[in-house]
C-alpha positions as CSV (number, residue, x, y, z in Angstrom):
1,M,41.0,-43.5,55.5
2,H,38.8,-41.1,53.5
3,P,38.1,-42.6,50.0
4,Q,39.8,-40.8,47.1
5,V,37.5,-38.2,45.6
6,S,37.8,-37.6,41.6
7,K,38.6,-34.4,40.3
8,K,35.9,-34.6,37.7
9,P,32.1,-34.2,38.4
10,P,30.0,-37.4,38.7
11,A,28.0,-36.2,35.6
12,I,31.2,-36.4,33.5
13,Q,33.0,-39.4,34.9
14,T,34.8,-41.4,32.2
15,S,32.7,-44.4,31.1
16,S,33.9,-47.6,30.7
17,R,31.4,-48.2,27.8
18,P,33.2,-47.7,24.4
19,L,32.2,-44.7,22.4
20,R,30.2,-44.9,19.3
21,R,31.9,-44.3,16.1
22,G,32.7,-40.5,15.3
23,K,31.9,-39.5,19.0
24,A,35.6,-39.2,19.9
25,C,37.1,-35.6,19.9
26,V,39.2,-34.4,17.2
27,N,42.6,-34.7,18.6
28,C,41.9,-38.4,19.9
29,R,40.7,-39.2,16.4
30,F,44.0,-37.6,14.8
31,L,46.2,-39.5,17.1
32,K,44.1,-42.5,17.0
33,I,44.0,-43.2,20.7
34,K,40.9,-44.1,23.1
35,C,38.7,-41.1,24.0
36,D,36.5,-41.0,27.0
37,G,34.2,-38.5,25.3
38,V,34.1,-36.4,28.3
39,K,33.1,-32.7,27.6
40,P,34.5,-29.9,27.3
41,I,37.8,-31.7,27.7
42,C,38.3,-35.1,27.5
43,G,40.8,-37.5,29.6
44,P,43.6,-37.9,27.3
45,C,43.5,-34.3,26.6
46,E,43.4,-33.1,30.0
47,R,46.2,-35.4,31.1
48,N,48.5,-34.5,28.3
49,P,47.7,-31.0,27.0
50,K,48.1,-30.3,23.3
51,E,48.7,-27.1,21.2
52,D,45.2,-27.7,19.7
53,E,42.0,-27.5,22.1
54,C,40.0,-30.4,22.7
55,D,37.1,-30.1,20.2
56,Y,34.0,-32.1,19.0
57,T,32.3,-32.0,15.5
58,D,28.7,-30.9,15.0
59,V,25.8,-33.0,13.5
60,Q,27.4,-32.2,9.9
61,G,30.6,-33.4,10.9
62,R,32.3,-30.1,11.4
63,S,34.3,-28.8,14.4
64,R,33.4,-25.5,15.9
65,T,36.3,-24.1,14.4
66,R,35.4,-25.4,11.1
67,A,31.8,-23.8,11.7
68,L,33.1,-20.6,12.4
69,E,35.5,-20.5,9.3
70,D,32.4,-21.6,7.1
71,T,30.3,-18.6,8.7
72,I,33.1,-16.2,8.0
73,A,33.5,-17.4,4.2
74,R,29.6,-17.3,3.8
75,L,29.7,-13.5,5.2
76,E,32.6,-12.6,2.9
77,T,30.9,-14.1,0.0
78,R,27.9,-12.0,1.0
79,I,30.0,-8.7,1.1
80,K,31.3,-9.4,-2.4
81,E,27.7,-10.1,-3.8
82,L,26.3,-7.0,-2.4
83,E,29.5,-5.0,-3.7
84,R,29.3,-6.7,-7.2
85,P,25.7,-8.0,-7.9
86,Q,26.4,-8.5,-11.5
87,D,28.8,-11.3,-10.7
88,F,26.3,-13.5,-9.0
89,T,23.2,-15.1,-10.7
90,P,20.7,-15.9,-7.7
91,S,18.3,-18.8,-8.1
92,V,15.7,-18.1,-5.5
93,S,12.5,-15.7,-6.7
94,L,10.2,-14.3,-4.3
95,H,6.7,-12.8,-5.0
96,D,6.1,-9.1,-4.9
97,P,2.5,-9.0,-4.0
98,Y,2.1,-5.3,-5.2
99,N,3.3,-6.3,-8.7
100,N,2.7,-9.5,-10.4
101,Q,5.0,-8.7,-13.3
102,I,8.3,-8.2,-11.4
103,Q,10.2,-11.0,-9.4
104,L,12.7,-10.1,-6.9
105,Q,15.7,-12.6,-6.5
106,P,17.6,-12.6,-3.6
107,S,21.0,-14.4,-3.0
108,P,20.6,-17.9,-1.4
109,A,23.5,-17.1,0.6
110,S,21.9,-14.0,2.1
111,P,21.8,-14.4,5.8
112,Y,18.3,-12.6,5.6
113,T,15.1,-14.5,5.6
114,S,12.7,-11.8,4.7
115,L,11.9,-10.1,1.7
116,S,14.2,-7.1,1.2
117,P,13.0,-4.7,-1.3
118,F,16.5,-3.7,-2.2
119,S,17.7,-7.4,-2.9
120,P,19.9,-7.8,-5.8
121,V,18.2,-8.8,-8.9
122,S,19.4,-11.4,-11.5
123,S,21.6,-10.0,-14.1
124,T,20.0,-12.0,-16.7
125,S,16.3,-10.9,-15.9
126,S,14.4,-7.8,-17.1
127,H,11.2,-6.3,-15.6
128,S,8.4,-4.6,-17.2
129,F,5.4,-3.0,-16.0
130,D,3.0,-0.2,-16.4
131,Q,2.6,2.6,-13.8
132,G,0.5,5.7,-14.0
133,G,0.0,5.1,-17.8
134,R,3.4,5.1,-18.9
135,G,4.8,2.8,-21.3
136,S,6.8,-0.3,-20.0
137,S,10.5,-0.3,-19.5
138,S,13.1,-2.8,-18.8
139,T,16.6,-2.5,-17.4
140,S,19.2,-5.0,-16.1
141,A,20.6,-5.2,-12.8
142,S,24.2,-5.3,-14.3
143,D,24.1,-1.3,-14.7
144,S,26.6,0.0,-12.0
145,S,24.1,2.5,-10.9
146,L,21.8,-0.3,-9.8
147,S,24.4,-1.7,-7.3
148,F,22.6,-0.4,-4.4
149,L,19.7,-2.7,-4.9
150,G,21.1,-5.0,-2.2
151,T,21.5,-2.6,0.6
152,D,18.9,-1.2,3.3
153,E,19.2,2.3,1.6
154,P,20.3,3.9,-1.6
155,P,23.8,5.4,-1.6
156,M,24.1,9.1,-1.0
157,V,24.5,10.3,-4.5
158,V,21.1,8.3,-5.4
159,I,19.4,9.7,-2.3
160,T,20.6,13.3,-3.6
161,T,19.2,12.6,-7.0
162,L,15.7,11.4,-5.7
163,L,15.4,14.3,-3.6
164,D,16.1,16.8,-6.4
165,N,13.5,14.9,-8.3
166,F,10.9,15.3,-5.8
167,L,11.3,18.3,-3.6
168,P,10.8,21.0,-6.6
169,H,7.3,19.5,-6.9
170,A,6.7,18.1,-3.3
171,S,4.0,20.7,-2.5
172,Q,1.8,19.6,-5.2
173,F,1.6,16.2,-3.6
174,G,1.0,17.1,-0.1
175,F,4.5,17.7,1.5
176,F,4.1,19.9,4.3
177,L,7.6,19.6,6.1
178,H,10.3,22.5,5.8
179,P,11.8,21.4,2.5
180,T,15.2,22.8,3.5
181,R,15.3,21.3,6.9
182,F,14.1,17.9,5.6
183,R,16.6,17.9,2.9
184,L,19.5,18.6,5.5
185,N,18.4,15.8,7.6
186,A,17.9,13.1,5.0
187,L,21.4,13.8,3.7
188,S,23.0,13.5,7.1
189,Q,25.4,10.9,7.6
190,F,23.6,9.0,10.4
191,P,22.3,5.4,9.6
192,F,18.8,4.8,8.3
193,G,16.5,5.0,11.0
194,H,18.5,7.2,13.3
195,V,16.3,9.8,15.2
196,S,18.3,12.6,13.5
197,R,17.0,11.6,10.1
198,P,13.5,11.4,8.9
199,S,11.5,8.2,10.0
200,P,12.1,5.0,7.6
201,A,8.6,5.4,6.5
202,L,8.9,8.9,5.2
203,L,12.2,8.5,3.5
204,S,11.2,5.5,1.8
205,T,8.1,7.1,0.4
206,V,10.1,10.2,-0.8
207,Y,12.5,7.9,-2.5
208,L,9.4,6.2,-4.1
209,W,8.1,9.7,-5.4
210,G,11.6,10.5,-6.6
211,V,11.8,7.5,-8.8
212,H,8.2,8.0,-9.9
213,L,8.9,11.5,-11.0
214,S,11.9,10.4,-13.2
215,P,10.8,7.9,-15.6
216,A,13.9,8.1,-17.8
217,S,16.1,7.0,-15.0
218,P,17.3,3.4,-14.6
219,Y,15.5,3.2,-11.0
220,Y,12.2,3.3,-12.9
221,A,11.8,-0.1,-13.6
222,H,12.1,-1.0,-10.0
223,L,9.4,1.2,-8.9
224,P,7.5,-1.6,-7.2
225,V,10.3,-2.3,-5.1
226,F,10.4,1.3,-3.8
227,L,6.6,0.9,-3.3
228,S,7.0,-2.1,-1.5
229,R,9.5,-0.6,0.8
230,A,7.4,2.4,1.6
231,L,4.3,0.5,2.4
232,Q,6.3,-2.1,4.7
233,Y,7.7,0.9,6.7
234,A,4.4,2.8,6.8
235,G,2.9,-0.3,8.3
236,T,5.4,-0.8,11.0
237,D,6.7,2.8,12.0
238,L,4.1,3.4,14.5
239,A,4.3,0.0,16.3
240,N,8.1,0.5,16.4
241,T,9.3,0.7,19.9
242,T,11.9,3.4,19.0
243,T,11.2,6.7,20.1
244,H,11.9,8.9,16.9
245,P,10.8,12.2,18.1
246,H,8.7,13.2,15.0
247,R,7.5,9.5,14.4
248,V,3.8,10.3,14.2
249,L,4.2,13.4,12.2
250,H,6.5,11.7,9.7
251,L,4.1,8.8,9.4
252,M,1.4,11.3,8.6
253,Q,3.4,12.9,6.1
254,A,4.3,9.5,4.5
255,E,0.5,8.4,4.6
256,V,-0.4,11.9,2.6
257,L,2.4,11.2,-0.1
258,L,1.1,7.6,-0.3
259,A,-2.5,8.7,-0.9
260,N,-1.4,11.1,-3.6
261,Y,0.6,8.7,-5.3
262,F,-2.2,6.0,-5.4
263,F,-4.7,8.8,-6.3
264,R,-2.3,10.0,-9.1
265,N,-2.1,6.4,-10.7
266,G,-5.8,5.7,-10.5
267,R,-5.7,3.2,-7.5
268,F,-8.6,5.0,-5.6
269,L,-9.5,2.5,-2.8
270,E,-5.8,2.4,-1.8
271,A,-5.9,6.3,-1.8
272,K,-8.9,6.5,0.4
273,C,-7.4,4.0,2.6
274,H,-4.0,5.9,3.3
275,T,-6.1,9.3,3.5
276,S,-8.1,7.5,6.2
277,I,-5.1,6.7,8.1
278,A,-3.6,10.1,7.8
279,V,-6.9,11.7,9.2
280,S,-6.9,9.3,12.1
281,L,-3.3,10.2,13.0
282,A,-4.2,13.8,12.8
283,L,-7.3,13.6,15.0
284,G,-5.6,11.3,17.3
285,C,-2.9,13.5,18.0
286,N,-5.2,16.6,18.4
287,F,-3.5,18.5,15.5
288,H,-7.0,19.8,14.7
289,R,-6.9,21.6,18.0
290,I,-3.5,23.2,18.0
291,R,-3.6,26.5,20.1
292,S,-7.3,25.8,20.9
293,N,-9.1,28.0,23.4
294,F,-10.7,25.0,24.8
295,G,-7.6,23.1,25.8
296,L,-6.7,19.6,24.5
297,S,-7.9,16.2,25.3
298,P,-5.5,13.5,25.8
299,P,-4.3,11.9,22.6
300,T,-5.7,8.5,21.5
301,I,-2.9,7.1,19.7
302,G,-0.4,5.1,21.6
303,V,-2.7,4.4,24.6
304,L,-2.9,0.8,24.2
305,L,0.8,0.5,23.6
306,N,1.7,3.0,26.4
307,L,3.9,4.8,23.9
308,P,4.4,8.5,23.9
309,V,3.0,10.3,20.7
310,L,4.2,13.7,21.1
311,P,7.0,13.4,23.7
312,H,7.9,17.2,23.6
313,P,6.2,20.3,22.8
314,P,7.3,22.2,19.6
315,Q,11.0,22.8,19.6
316,D,10.8,26.1,17.6
317,E,8.5,28.0,15.3
318,V,9.2,25.7,12.3
319,D,8.4,22.5,14.3
320,E,5.1,24.0,15.3
321,G,4.5,25.1,11.8
322,E,4.9,21.7,10.3
323,R,2.1,20.3,12.8
324,I,0.1,23.2,11.7
325,N,0.5,22.7,8.1
326,G,0.4,18.9,8.5
327,F,-3.2,18.9,9.7
328,W,-4.3,21.2,7.0
329,A,-2.5,19.1,4.3
330,V,-4.5,16.1,5.6
331,F,-7.6,18.2,5.7
332,T,-7.4,19.3,2.2
333,L,-6.5,15.9,0.9
334,H,-9.6,14.5,2.7
335,K,-11.9,17.1,1.3
336,T,-10.9,16.9,-2.5
337,L,-10.6,13.1,-2.5
338,A,-14.2,13.0,-0.8
339,V,-15.7,15.0,-3.7
340,A,-13.6,13.3,-6.5
341,L,-14.5,9.8,-5.4
342,D,-17.7,9.7,-3.4
343,P,-21.3,10.5,-4.1
344,P,-22.5,13.9,-2.6
345,T,-24.8,12.2,-0.3
346,R,-21.9,10.3,1.5
347,L,-19.4,13.3,1.8
348,C,-19.5,13.1,5.8
349,G,-16.5,11.8,6.8
350,A,-14.2,11.8,10.2
351,L,-13.6,15.6,10.1
352,E,-17.4,16.3,9.7
353,A,-18.3,14.0,12.5
354,S,-20.3,15.5,15.4
355,G,-18.1,17.1,18.1
356,V,-15.0,17.4,16.0
357,L,-14.3,21.2,16.1
358,I,-11.2,22.6,14.4
359,D,-9.7,25.3,16.1
360,T,-6.1,25.1,14.6
361,P,-5.2,28.4,13.1
362,W,-4.8,28.8,9.3
363,P,-1.6,27.7,7.8
364,L,1.2,29.9,7.0
365,E,4.1,29.7,4.5
366,M,7.0,27.7,5.6
367,D,9.5,30.4,5.4
368,T,7.1,32.8,7.4
369,Y,7.4,30.2,10.2
370,R,11.2,30.3,9.9
371,E,11.2,34.1,10.0
372,G,9.3,34.2,13.2
373,Y,5.9,35.5,12.2
374,L,3.8,33.0,14.1
375,P,2.0,34.6,17.0
376,P,3.1,34.2,20.5
377,Q,2.2,30.8,22.1
378,D,-0.5,32.7,24.4
379,A,-2.5,33.4,21.0
380,Q,-5.2,31.3,20.9
381,S,-7.7,30.0,18.0
382,S,-11.2,28.5,17.8
383,F,-13.9,27.6,15.4
384,T,-11.5,28.2,12.3
385,V,-13.5,26.4,9.7
386,R,-16.8,27.0,11.2
387,D,-16.4,31.0,11.3
388,F,-15.2,31.0,7.7
389,L,-18.3,29.2,6.5
390,S,-20.4,31.5,8.5
391,E,-18.7,34.6,7.2
392,V,-17.5,35.6,10.7
393,P,-15.0,38.5,10.3
394,R,-11.6,37.3,11.7
395,I,-8.3,39.4,11.9
396,A,-5.4,36.6,12.3
397,P,-2.3,36.0,10.6
398,G,-2.4,33.6,7.7
399,E,-5.9,34.7,6.7
400,F,-5.0,35.4,3.2
401,T,-1.7,33.4,2.5
402,A,-1.6,31.3,-0.6
403,T,-1.6,28.1,1.7
404,A,-4.6,29.4,3.6
405,M,-6.5,30.3,0.3
406,H,-5.8,26.8,-0.9
407,V,-7.3,25.3,2.2
408,K,-10.4,27.6,2.0
409,S,-10.9,26.4,-1.7
410,A,-11.0,23.1,-0.8
411,V,-13.7,23.7,2.2
412,L,-15.8,25.3,-0.4
413,F,-15.4,22.8,-3.1
414,H,-16.4,20.1,-0.3
415,R,-19.1,22.2,1.1
416,A,-20.9,22.9,-2.4
417,A,-20.7,19.3,-3.4
418,Y,-22.2,18.4,-0.1
419,L,-25.0,20.8,-0.1
420,A,-25.8,19.9,-3.9
421,G,-26.3,16.3,-2.5
422,Q,-28.7,17.4,-0.1
423,W,-31.1,18.7,-2.7
424,R,-34.1,16.7,-3.6
425,P,-37.0,17.8,-6.1
426,H,-39.7,17.4,-3.7
427,M,-38.7,18.9,-0.3
428,Y,-41.0,19.7,2.7
429,P,-41.4,23.2,3.2
430,H,-39.1,23.7,6.3
431,E,-36.4,21.6,4.3
432,A,-36.8,23.7,1.3
433,T,-36.2,27.0,3.3
434,A,-33.1,25.5,5.3
435,F,-31.7,24.3,1.8
436,S,-32.4,27.8,0.2
437,N,-30.7,29.8,3.1
438,A,-27.6,27.5,3.1
439,F,-27.4,27.9,-0.8
440,Y,-27.4,31.6,-1.1
441,S,-25.3,31.8,1.8
442,L,-22.5,29.4,0.4
443,D,-23.1,31.2,-3.1
444,R,-22.4,34.5,-1.6
445,L,-19.2,33.2,0.1
446,I,-18.1,31.6,-3.1
447,Q,-18.4,34.7,-5.2
448,R,-16.6,36.8,-2.6
449,F,-13.8,34.1,-2.3
450,R,-13.3,34.2,-6.0
451,E,-13.4,37.9,-6.2
452,D,-10.5,38.0,-3.4
453,L,-8.1,35.8,-5.4
454,P,-5.2,37.6,-6.9
455,P,-4.9,37.1,-10.7
456,T,-3.0,33.9,-11.6
457,P,0.8,34.6,-12.0
458,D,2.3,33.3,-15.3
459,T,5.5,31.4,-15.3
460,G,7.1,34.2,-16.8
461,D,6.7,36.3,-13.4
462,S,9.5,36.0,-10.9
463,L,7.7,33.3,-8.9
464,P,8.6,29.7,-8.2
465,S,6.4,27.2,-10.2
466,S,5.1,25.6,-6.9
467,E,3.7,29.2,-6.1
468,V,2.2,29.2,-9.5
469,Q,0.7,25.7,-9.4
470,T,-0.7,26.6,-5.8
471,H,-2.6,29.8,-7.5
472,I,-3.9,27.6,-10.3
473,I,-5.2,24.8,-8.2
474,T,-6.8,27.4,-5.6
475,R,-8.8,29.1,-8.3
476,A,-9.7,25.9,-10.0
477,L,-11.2,24.6,-6.7
478,G,-13.1,27.8,-6.1
479,E,-14.5,27.7,-9.7
480,A,-15.5,24.1,-9.4
481,A,-17.2,24.7,-6.1
482,A,-19.5,27.0,-8.0
483,I,-20.2,24.4,-10.7
484,K,-20.9,21.8,-7.9
485,L,-23.4,24.3,-6.1
486,H,-25.2,25.0,-9.4
487,S,-25.3,21.9,-11.3
488,N,-28.6,20.6,-10.0
489,F,-30.2,23.9,-11.6
490,S,-28.2,24.6,-14.6
491,Y,-30.8,22.9,-16.9
492,S,-33.7,25.0,-15.6
493,D,-32.2,28.2,-14.2
494,T,-30.5,30.8,-16.5
495,S,-28.3,32.4,-13.7
496,S,-27.2,28.8,-12.7
497,K,-26.2,27.9,-16.2
498,H,-24.4,31.2,-16.7
499,K,-22.3,30.7,-13.5
500,C,-21.5,27.0,-14.4
501,L,-20.4,28.0,-17.8
502,S,-18.4,31.0,-16.6
503,A,-16.8,28.6,-14.0
504,A,-15.9,26.0,-16.6
505,R,-14.3,28.5,-18.9
506,A,-12.2,30.1,-16.0
507,I,-11.0,26.5,-15.1
508,V,-9.9,25.6,-18.9
509,S,-8.2,29.1,-19.3
510,L,-6.2,29.0,-16.1
511,G,-2.6,29.7,-16.9
512,K,-2.9,28.7,-20.7
513,A,0.7,29.9,-21.1
514,S,2.0,28.3,-18.0
515,L,0.5,24.7,-18.2
516,T,3.0,23.7,-20.9
517,Q,6.1,24.9,-18.6
518,L,4.7,23.4,-15.6
519,T,6.1,19.7,-15.2
520,Y,3.5,18.4,-12.9
521,M,0.4,19.4,-11.2
522,N,-1.7,18.5,-8.2
523,P,-3.7,15.2,-9.0
524,I,-7.0,16.7,-8.2
525,M,-6.5,19.0,-11.4
526,G,-7.4,15.9,-13.7
527,T,-10.9,15.8,-11.8
528,L,-11.5,19.7,-12.0
529,W,-10.7,19.8,-15.7
530,S,-13.0,16.9,-16.3
531,I,-15.8,18.8,-14.4
532,A,-15.4,21.6,-16.5
533,C,-15.5,19.7,-19.7
534,H,-18.7,17.9,-18.6
535,V,-20.2,21.4,-18.4
536,F,-19.3,22.1,-22.0
537,I,-20.7,18.8,-23.1
538,D,-24.0,19.1,-21.1
539,E,-24.7,22.5,-22.8
540,I,-23.8,21.2,-26.4
541,S,-26.2,18.2,-25.8
542,R,-28.9,20.6,-24.8
543,L,-28.6,22.9,-27.7
544,R,-28.6,19.9,-30.1
545,T,-31.7,18.6,-28.5
546,G,-33.4,21.8,-28.3
547,E,-33.3,22.2,-24.6
548,G,-31.1,25.1,-24.6
549,S,-33.8,27.9,-25.3
550,L,-33.6,29.2,-21.9
551,T,-30.3,31.1,-23.3
552,P,-31.6,34.4,-24.2
553,T,-30.5,36.0,-27.7
554,A,-26.8,36.1,-28.3
555,T,-25.7,35.5,-25.2
556,I,-24.0,32.8,-23.0
557,S,-22.6,31.1,-26.0
558,G,-23.4,29.2,-29.2
559,E,-22.3,25.7,-30.2
560,D,-19.2,26.8,-32.0
561,A,-17.9,28.8,-28.8
562,L,-18.8,25.6,-26.6
563,L,-16.6,23.4,-28.8
564,T,-13.8,25.6,-28.6
565,N,-13.9,25.6,-25.0
566,L,-14.2,21.9,-24.8
567,R,-11.2,21.7,-27.2
568,D,-9.4,23.9,-24.9
569,G,-10.2,21.5,-21.9
570,M,-9.3,18.4,-23.8
571,T,-6.0,19.8,-24.9
572,T,-5.3,20.8,-21.4
573,L,-5.9,17.2,-20.1
574,S,-3.8,15.9,-23.1
575,I,-0.7,17.8,-21.7
576,F,-0.6,15.8,-18.7
577,A,-2.3,12.6,-20.0
578,N,0.8,10.6,-20.1
579,D,1.9,11.7,-16.7
580,S,-0.7,10.6,-14.6
581,A,-3.4,7.6,-14.8
582,L,-5.9,9.8,-13.0
583,I,-6.0,12.3,-15.8
584,I,-6.1,9.7,-18.5
585,N,-8.8,8.1,-16.6
586,E,-10.8,11.4,-16.4
587,S,-10.1,11.9,-20.2
588,A,-11.5,8.7,-21.1
589,R,-14.8,9.5,-19.1
590,V,-15.1,12.8,-21.0
591,L,-14.3,11.0,-24.5
592,Q,-16.7,8.3,-24.0
593,L,-19.7,10.8,-24.1
594,D,-21.1,10.9,-27.7
595,L,-22.0,14.6,-28.6
596,S,-23.8,13.5,-31.7
597,N,-26.1,11.2,-29.6
598,P,-26.7,12.7,-26.2
599,P,-28.1,10.7,-23.5
600,I,-31.7,10.9,-22.2
601,T,-30.6,12.8,-19.1
602,S,-28.4,15.6,-19.3
603,C,-24.8,15.6,-18.2
604,A,-25.4,18.1,-15.4
605,S,-27.9,15.6,-14.0
606,R,-25.2,13.0,-13.9
607,M,-22.7,15.4,-12.6
608,A,-25.2,16.2,-9.6
609,K,-25.3,12.3,-8.9
610,N,-21.5,12.6,-9.0
611,T,-21.1,8.7,-8.7
612,P,-17.7,7.7,-9.9
613,D,-17.9,5.4,-13.0
614,F,-14.7,3.2,-12.8
615,S,-15.5,1.2,-15.7
616,F,-14.0,3.9,-18.0
617,R,-10.3,3.6,-16.9
618,Y,-7.8,3.3,-19.7
619,P,-4.4,3.6,-18.0
620,S,-2.4,2.9,-21.4
621,I,-4.0,5.6,-23.6
622,P,-1.0,7.6,-25.0
623,T,-1.1,11.2,-26.0
624,F,-1.7,10.6,-29.6
625,F,-4.9,9.1,-28.9
626,F,-6.4,12.4,-28.2
627,T,-5.1,14.5,-30.9
628,P,-7.6,13.4,-33.7
629,I,-10.5,13.6,-31.4
630,I,-9.5,17.3,-30.3
631,A,-9.0,18.0,-33.8
632,C,-12.6,16.9,-34.7
633,L,-14.3,19.1,-31.9
């Protein structure tokens, strides 16, 4: 006879050894019968099936059913907490590395272990901080309008408000995408991160700007939360394995907006860092060679990760226009920030490196792309910037659009500052000849550019405020280019002095009737107004020390006229002083110059060196601080 074979596997045979206390199944413990401990079903439960399944408790004494019930209860509690955060008082505080004065307090029951910038905050705490020279503010999370501070993204009504705050002024801060198309995609019903919506980095950065431009809103007290989220997604979007069709372009837009945000708030190192990232993205994706006559080299971004950077050609004219305007927005940001923050001897960056040729055609207005005015795909371009600086005549679309003229003014501003940095008192003859040729050529180009600019419109004209602002910044950059070019010689040459004073007066008089009606201005305007004020201070100092004898008869101006010009410049700065830490910083640098006791070296000499002085940074100076000083001028 064959030996009887047990139906149970040998590994789970019933053991004759008694079980330790607490190891029996739930049913056997309830019925108080001997359990053999076999899993998944013990012997008594297998021989006598019961209504309840054979189940064992975990290390915490809970059965599997009980553990599932606890998980459900915890998730239900979390849902209630997100719906009504004012009813909960969390006890755990997390540190926000970007602002030491605010504490984020997520719920201890939260299933997420990472820091969420929209974690619910304590209903008993208030947060105060200073951003961009504004006064401190505080608010409570008990406000029903802040109930979204526990979700991945604000609700649609808040998103709409933030977009309405930002988009009317977006062009002043480097926004180059089609605003109508961006708004429609941002307000679509797809979830956050979906390929049909803007990328998470771009959306988070736009939300940051929307909050930053609305200091009276209840969201402003939580500005560091929005900043933390924007930086988080800006640092992870490129490495994300999701194939968003506009991932790189949207990240480049986010970096431009972040650079302008930090520059506007006087955080210059971070502004330069994000500008460098935007430049790297533009060059790595060959945006500087769109429609180039010389073909394209393989993009360098994504090679190590084997990820497609531009998975498809432009879908339509607007898509290609966004790439063209995106490159020029990065280009303009790089040029203007370099002059504002770096000494002239170190103005050569990635876009000036040997072998980097810019062939992308000049930018058009976004509506122009939509109307189909972009040349056919077979229309090629080459040496765009080089031909402009060399005065090579070109007949191409976009040569004289407002956007293209803005870019050209940035080119001249940067080129003039760079050339001024190459001048030295004692040059070799061949160096002096080369400098002289470059100087007169650039001077002629700047003069013709200033003459070609249309008159600055007023806000009373039937033009959007963004177009008025673009005209003001374009002309101001052109005038500042003349000042930079002649600053080395204004103390010894009457013609250079006259050109500097004329350009400075033009800057401070730009749109006098318009400025009070313009809510926000491009951050670089603070630097340009400061340059103009330094010209007046320099001339006043020379007059008071007897160095102004070069001015013939009743000529360029007397001290009273110069003081009036200086007062106009300081008044203009004061209009936007409470709105931007950068403008407050520039105002403080002007105010620290003592006209009654001028320094040994003239202001023009200091401007020629153009070394940023970060020791005079007063981000909390209110507008009333400037009033008595302006009145004394």
